[in-house]
C-alpha positions as CSV (number, residue, x, y, z in Angstrom):
1,X,0.0,0.1,-0.1
2,X,1.3,3.4,-1.0
3,X,0.5,6.5,0.9
4,X,2.6,9.5,-0.1
5,X,5.5,8.0,-1.3
6,X,5.6,5.2,1.7
7,X,4.8,1.3,1.5
8,X,3.0,-0.6,4.2
9,X,3.4,-4.0,4.8
10,X,3.6,-6.9,7.5
11,X,6.8,-7.4,8.6
12,X,8.5,-11.0,9.6
13,X,10.3,-12.2,12.4
14,X,13.7,-11.8,10.6
15,X,13.0,-8.1,10.2
16,X,13.5,-7.9,14.2
17,X,16.3,-4.9,13.8
18,X,13.8,-2.8,11.6
19,X,11.0,-3.2,14.2
20,X,13.3,-2.5,16.7
21,X,14.6,0.7,14.8
22,X,10.9,2.2,14.6
23,X,9.8,1.2,18.0
24,X,12.7,2.6,19.9
25,X,12.2,5.7,17.5
26,X,8.7,6.1,18.6
27,X,9.2,5.7,22.3
28,X,12.1,8.3,22.1
29,X,10.1,10.7,20.0
30,X,6.8,10.4,21.8
31,X,7.4,9.2,25.1
32,X,3.7,10.5,26.4
33,X,1.6,8.4,23.9
34,X,2.8,5.1,25.0
35,X,2.1,3.2,28.2
36,X,5.7,1.5,27.5
37,X,9.1,3.4,27.9
38,X,11.9,3.9,25.9
39,X,14.5,2.6,28.7
40,X,12.0,-0.7,29.2
41,X,12.1,-1.7,25.5
42,X,15.9,-0.8,24.7
43,X,17.1,-3.4,27.0
44,X,15.2,-6.2,25.6
45,X,16.9,-9.1,24.7
46,X,16.9,-10.1,21.0
47,X,14.6,-13.2,21.6
48,X,11.9,-11.1,23.3
49,X,12.0,-8.7,20.1
50,X,11.5,-11.7,18.0
51,X,8.9,-12.6,20.1
52,X,7.0,-9.6,20.0
53,X,6.6,-10.3,16.2
54,X,4.4,-13.3,17.0
55,X,1.6,-10.6,16.5
56,X,1.3,-8.9,13.5
57,X,3.4,-5.7,13.2
58,X,2.7,-3.4,10.0
59,X,5.6,-1.0,9.4
60,X,5.3,2.1,6.9
61,X,8.6,2.4,5.0
62,X,9.8,5.7,3.2
63,X,12.8,5.4,0.8
64,X,13.6,2.0,2.4
65,X,13.6,3.6,6.1
66,X,10.8,2.8,8.7
67,X,8.5,5.8,9.1
68,X,5.7,4.3,10.9
69,X,4.1,1.4,12.9
70,X,1.2,-0.3,14.1
71,X,0.6,-3.6,15.4
72,X,-2.4,-6.0,16.3
73,X,-3.0,-7.9,19.5
74,X,-5.5,-10.5,19.2
75,X,-7.6,-11.9,22.1
76,X,-7.0,-15.5,22.9
77,X,-9.9,-16.6,24.6
78,X,-12.3,-18.5,22.3
79,X,-15.0,-16.2,23.6
80,X,-12.9,-13.1,22.7
81,X,-11.0,-14.2,19.8
82,X,-13.3,-11.7,17.6
83,X,-11.7,-8.7,19.6
84,X,-8.2,-7.3,18.7
85,X,-6.1,-4.1,20.0
86,X,-4.2,-1.7,17.8
87,X,-1.0,-1.1,19.6
88,X,2.2,0.9,19.0
89,X,0.8,3.4,16.8
90,X,3.4,5.9,15.9
91,X,4.0,8.2,12.3
92,X,6.9,10.6,12.3
93,X,5.9,13.7,13.0
94,X,7.0,15.2,9.2
95,X,4.6,12.7,7.9
96,X,1.4,13.5,9.9
97,X,-1.3,15.0,8.1
98,X,-0.4,12.9,4.9
99,X,-2.8,9.9,5.1
100,X,-0.4,7.8,6.3
101,X,-1.7,7.0,9.7
102,X,-5.1,6.6,8.1
103,X,-3.5,3.9,5.4
104,X,-1.8,2.0,8.4
105,X,-5.1,1.7,10.0
106,X,-6.8,0.7,7.1
107,X,-4.0,-2.1,6.2
108,X,-4.4,-3.3,9.7
109,X,-8.3,-3.5,9.6
110,X,-7.9,-5.3,6.5
111,X,-5.8,-7.7,7.9
112,X,-7.8,-8.2,11.1
113,X,-11.3,-8.5,9.1
114,X,-9.3,-11.1,7.3
115,X,-8.7,-13.3,10.3
116,X,-12.0,-13.3,11.7
117,X,-11.9,-9.9,13.9
118,X,-15.2,-8.3,14.4
119,X,-14.1,-5.4,16.6
120,X,-10.9,-3.1,16.9
121,X,-10.0,-1.9,20.3
122,X,-7.5,0.5,21.4
123,X,-6.3,2.9,24.5
124,X,-5.1,6.4,23.9
125,X,-3.9,8.8,26.6
126,X,-6.8,11.6,27.4
127,X,-4.2,14.1,26.9
128,X,-3.5,13.5,23.4
129,X,-6.7,15.0,21.7
130,X,-5.0,15.0,18.1
131,X,-5.1,11.1,18.4
132,X,-8.5,11.0,19.9
133,X,-9.9,13.2,17.0
134,X,-8.3,11.0,14.5
135,X,-9.7,7.7,15.8
136,X,-13.1,9.4,15.9
137,X,-12.5,10.2,12.4
138,X,-11.8,6.9,11.4
139,X,-14.9,5.6,13.0
140,X,-13.8,4.7,16.4
141,X,-16.0,5.6,19.7
142,X,-15.3,6.1,23.5
143,X,-16.7,3.2,25.1
144,X,-15.0,4.1,28.4
145,X,-11.8,5.4,30.5
146,X,-9.4,4.1,32.9
147,X,-8.9,6.6,35.3
148,X,-5.2,7.1,36.1
149,X,-4.6,4.4,33.6
150,X,-1.0,5.6,33.1
151,X,1.6,7.1,35.4
152,X,3.6,9.5,33.3
153,X,6.4,11.3,35.8
154,X,4.6,10.7,38.9
155,X,1.0,12.4,37.0
156,X,-2.0,9.7,36.8
157,X,-3.3,10.2,33.2
158,X,-6.5,8.4,32.3
159,X,-6.7,6.3,29.3
160,X,-9.5,6.6,26.9
161,X,-10.9,3.3,25.5
162,X,-12.2,3.4,22.5
163,X,-13.5,0.8,19.8
164,X,-15.0,0.3,16.3
165,X,-16.8,-2.6,14.8
166,X,-15.6,-3.9,11.4
167,X,-17.9,-4.7,8.7
168,X,-17.9,-8.0,6.9
């Protein structure tokens, strides 16, 4: 898929270095946008990085370099297997507003639909109104909040829970 010169694809376990590169960039560039910390991920052993690719991870490339990422974590229990959570969402600042985030979400949604997922869910910081608006434009609705869901530099920040049904 092409979005403003970017190509989006599902990466494979043997591409762990490109995954590590964009994931650490995201955590370093936008620390308040993630529940994870850069310091926690940078020390992960190679095996753990590879294990994290057991779930689908899509990366956007521009001129061969990773510029965006979005992952999908499917629920495992049989009564919940129709649900999946969007994780690790990041697009480089200079590519925001180009439609790349929407294309990433479209590719991930198509993949999810193809494996039988009926509902996408995500968590977003209540202090990230631009992301909340983006997800609302993409058909997500707020379904709840986790008060103090993330502790950021001693401050409790609410997590906004959002969901979107996928059509057949």
